[in-house]
DOLOMI-956403 format. One line per field, with one value per residue (C-alpha): chain; y, x negated, z. Coordinates in steps of 0.02 Angstrom, whole numbers. Layout:
<rs>
chain	[A; ...]
c2	[Y; ...]
c1	[X; ...]
c3	[Z; ...]
</rs>
This chain:
<rs>
chain	[A; A; A; A; A; A; A; A; A; A; A; A; A; A; A; A; A; A; A; A; A; A; A; A; A; A; A; A; A; A; A; A; A; A; A; A; A; A; A; A; A; A; A; A; A; A; A; A; A; A; A; A; A; A; A; A; A; A; A; A; A; A; A; A; A; A; A; A; A; A; A; A; A; A; A; A; A; A; A; A; A; A; A; A; A; A; A; A; A; A; A; A; A; A; A; A; A; A; A; A; A; A; A; A; A; A; A; A; A; A; A; A; A; A; A; A; A; A; A; A; A; A; A; A; A; A; A; A; A; A; A; A; A; A; A; A; A; A; A; A; A; A; A; A; A; A; A; A; A; A; A; A; A; A; A; A; A; A; A; A; A; A; A; A; A; A]
c2	[1798; 1836; 1668; 1564; 1644; 1572; 1438; 1413; 1476; 1334; 1210; 1239; 1276; 1095; 1037; 1110; 1267; 1422; 1596; 1759; 1851; 2030; 2104; 2281; 2376; 2415; 2293; 2355; 2230; 2281; 2101; 2008; 1953; 2041; 1943; 1799; 1809; 1831; 1704; 1560; 1641; 1581; 1414; 1384; 1436; 1559; 1708; 1739; 1674; 1819; 2022; 2150; 2313; 2403; 2555; 2609; 2740; 2770; 2753; 2591; 2524; 2539; 2471; 2318; 2279; 2300; 2176; 2060; 1892; 1908; 1985; 1860; 1914; 1767; 1888; 1819; 1984; 2075; 2132; 2221; 2298; 2411; 2303; 2208; 2357; 2422; 2280; 2256; 2446; 2393; 2251; 2112; 1961; 1939; 1750; 1825; 1729; 1620; 1699; 1809; 1993; 1964; 1812; 1930; 2051; 1954; 1889; 1797; 1894; 1840; 1644; 1609; 1536; 1445; 1562; 1458; 1296; 1375; 1221; 1288; 1450; 1358; 1278; 1468; 1535; 1387; 1374; 1589; 1552; 1427; 1470; 1642; 1602; 1605; 1732; 1855; 1814; 1858; 2029; 2056; 2001; 2110; 2276; 2231; 2209; 2375; 2461; 2406; 2531; 2716; 2848; 2925; 2750; 2774; 2932; 2884; 2748; 2841; 2978; 2817; 2770; 2933; 2967; 2810; 2830; 3007]
c1	[683; 851; 885; 771; 875; 1049; 977; 897; 1073; 1188; 1052; 1125; 1303; 1309; 1229; 1409; 1261; 1359; 1254; 1272; 1151; 1144; 1064; 1042; 942; 1014; 1105; 1054; 1009; 823; 762; 920; 924; 1092; 1210; 1115; 1139; 1311; 1325; 1234; 1353; 1495; 1473; 1419; 1548; 1466; 1554; 1599; 1417; 1323; 1354; 1273; 1297; 1163; 1070; 1108; 1065; 939; 1057; 1150; 963; 915; 1111; 1055; 898; 945; 1112; 1036; 943; 799; 756; 679; 575; 503; 405; 322; 215; 146; 100; 254; 237; 387; 507; 381; 357; 535; 621; 444; 516; 698; 653; 726; 611; 528; 501; 412; 297; 158; 33; -128; -96; 78; 2; -131; -10; 114; -22; 88; 242; 332; 369; 266; 380; 338; 444; 468; 530; 730; 704; 575; 662; 799; 708; 654; 818; 877; 763; 770; 925; 971; 796; 848; 674; 588; 685; 605; 463; 447; 512; 404; 232; 304; 315; 131; 67; 157; 31; -154; -111; -75; -47; -221; -277; -153; -216; -428; -371; -288; -405; -543; -423; -420; -616; -674; -570; -642]
c3	[9; 36; -35; 76; 211; 147; 125; 288; 365; 262; 317; 495; 452; 374; 532; 650; 703; 615; 638; 539; 431; 387; 278; 235; 72; -136; -212; -348; -503; -521; -469; -513; -307; -252; -381; -364; -182; -208; -319; -178; -44; -153; -190; -30; 68; 151; 166; 353; 410; 284; 279; 163; 204; 72; 141; 314; 416; 553; 694; 615; 579; 770; 820; 690; 786; 964; 916; 836; 896; 783; 606; 487; 356; 261; 124; 0; -17; 151; 249; 259; 428; 459; 493; 601; 705; 691; 740; 879; 956; 974; 1079; 917; 923; 738; 618; 497; 355; 366; 233; 243; 318; 396; 537; 570; 602; 704; 816; 937; 950; 845; 759; 585; 454; 262; 162; 63; 183; 215; 337; 436; 421; 510; 628; 694; 713; 789; 904; 956; 968; 1084; 1188; 1282; 1363; 1200; 1139; 1276; 1278; 1097; 1131; 1283; 1170; 1021; 1161; 1192; 1020; 978; 1093; 997; 885; 916; 807; 854; 781; 623; 562; 597; 497; 356; 352; 322; 177; 91; 107; 53; -109; -131]
</rs>
C-alpha cells in the first residue's frame, strides 16, 4: 500500500500539487517494501515529499495524527481497524480501502479508495487537502462513529468469540 500512496503523490506532483506523506513502521526487509519504496522515491524525485520515520512512540503517533491532513490506508486486507480508530480519536480524517470489511467499518466517516488505483488515491488526497469543510465533516463523522463502540461492546464481542471457539 505504500507504493500506491507514493504513486498518488507522484501523480499530484506532476500536476504541480505538492503534498508530503509520513510513513511509520518497520524498515525491515521482511516483505521487501522499504527498499522498493526508497527506490521509487529516488527514481521519481519524491525525496522532499516523503518522510519515513520507522517506529514511533505513542506520543509521536498521536502528534502525527493530530497534525495530518488525513490518514491514508489503502490496504488490500481488512479491516485493520486500529489505525482508523486511532485517527478518529485524534480528529484526523480517514482515506481507507473500498474493500469488504473496511467499507463497513468506515461507514460515511471517511473517503473510500480502490487500493490498487493511485489516481483514485490522489483524487481523494486532493479533495481533503483543498476542501476544509469536507475535512471537518469527516472529522465530525469519525468522532460520531466512535460512539458506536464502547468498552462493554468490545468485551462482549471478545467473550463471544472466545466462547464460540471453545
